[in-house]
N, C-alpha and C positions, 0 to 999 in steps of 0.2 A: 397579153390576159388585159382585163379591164375590172377588177374590181365592182360591184355594184352592192350598192342594199337597195332591197325595194322594201317598198311602207309596206306597211302594218294595215293597210286598203287597198292593196292591191290584190284582185281576183284573180287564187290558186287551183291550179286543181291540183290533187295527186292518187292517182289509181294505182294497187297492187295488192299485195294480201306479205303475210310472213314475217322473221323478224322482220328485210331491211322495208316494207313495211313501214310497222309500225316506229323503225327507227325516223324513216323518216319524218312521220305524219308528226314524231318531238318533235325536232329537231324544229316544225313549220312551227307550233303549238311555244313555243318554246319566244319568236322568235314572235308573238305576241301577230300574227296573220288572224287579220278575222272576220276574212272571208274567204274561209278559207273550203272547197269543195273534197268526204271523204270519197272517193269509190270502189268495194272492189271492184268493180264490172265494169265493163269493158260502155263509156259513157257514148251521151248523146248526142248529136249536134248541139244543142243548144249549152251544155255543163262546158261543152269544147268550143263552140263560135263566145260563150260572157269568160269566159277564161284567162288571162294576159300573160297566166306561165307558166309553166306545166311539172311535173313527176313524174316518174313509172318506178317502184319497185316488187319487187318479187316477176315479178312479170313474167310471164315464159322466150324469145326470142321471137317470135309470134307477133304476138300482143304488143309488144317492147316497140318493134318492126313498125306496126299498123298504125299506135298511139303521140310516139314521135313526125310520121306520116305529115297524121292529122291536124298536129302541133303546127308543124311546118307548110303548111298547105294555106292553117290561119294565117300563118309570122306567126303563131305563137312562138315561143322561147317556149325547150323541153332539156327537161336533163329522163337523163335513165340512167338507173342506179347501176353501177358500173359495167357499163355501158356504154362508153367512151365516144365509139364512134358514134352514137346515134343520142349522143352528148351536143344542146348546139351550147352551156351553156356547165360549170362542171362547181360544186360547191367547197368550199375550202375548209379547213380544219379554223374550228377557231375557238374566245372562253369571250363567254355571255360573263359579264357585269351590270345586272340596270338596264341601261341605253349605252355601254362604252361597250363596245362587238373589236378587239380584235381575229384581227382574221392572220391564214398561215395556206400559202399552196404553191406546192410545186410543178401543179399545169398536170397529178400527175406520174409525175418523176419516178417521185421517192415518196413515197407516202406515210411511207417507215421517218420522215425527216421534217418530214410535214406532227403525223399521232408527237414526234417528241420535243420536235420546237411551243408545238400547240402547249401540251406538259409543261416547261420549262415556264411559256405567261402563268399559266393556269395555278402556278407557284410564286413569279414575281409579283402577281396579281390578285389580290385575291379576292375577298364581297366585300370591301370598304371602299374598295375604287365609288362604284356605284352612288355613293355617298357621298366621294371626292368630283364625281363627275357630276352630279346634283346640285353641291355644293357650287362648282366652277360656273355650272351653266342659267345658275339664282344672280345669282353676280352680272353674271352677263347682260341678263335678261335686265335689270334690278338699269344697268349703266343705259344698256342701249334709249328702257323708258324714263329718262331724263336727257334722253337727247345726247347725249354723248356719242363724238362722232364716231365712223369704223378708227380708224386708229387710233383713238382716246380707249376707243375699248382693247385693244388690245392688249393695249399700256398698261393696261391698269390691270390684265388678268396676265399676261407676263406679273410683274411687281408681286402677286397672288402667290402668284406659281414659284416663283423662289423667296419670296417672304415664308413659303408653304419649305423650303429645302426640296424641292422640281427641281431639273437642271434645269437650267436656257431652254429655250423652243428660239424658231434662227426665222 
């Protein structure tokens, strides 16, 4: 497994219908995907060609197989909701706090464990963590703009975090 974070400008195609489709659409929108094409019918070649990531949800097995084959023929990674044998990737259980993204995956082996861990992370990392990240990111940006060397930036950020009562980073 290799966790990846796709940038919001990645062209994403979502095809499907029903509750699974609605859930996947909400996830993609919460991720800030700005180039999201949403279809309830089979996409045409132009939509498939434009996509760099394809999701299917709430589709029949036949439609899922067709979508996966079309995506793969174009070299585009595909995820078909709850059909692991048609997936090139899966979406981990996530906690989002602004730009802070925490994820848990069991490679599909123990989804209940992934959910339990996600719920624990949600309790440990409340909404205030969006502000914590913004503060640290702003400090990093300022230090870099002032010409600090990478090692100096790391040292200053570690000192800042330690002063805020955070555990030391290694």
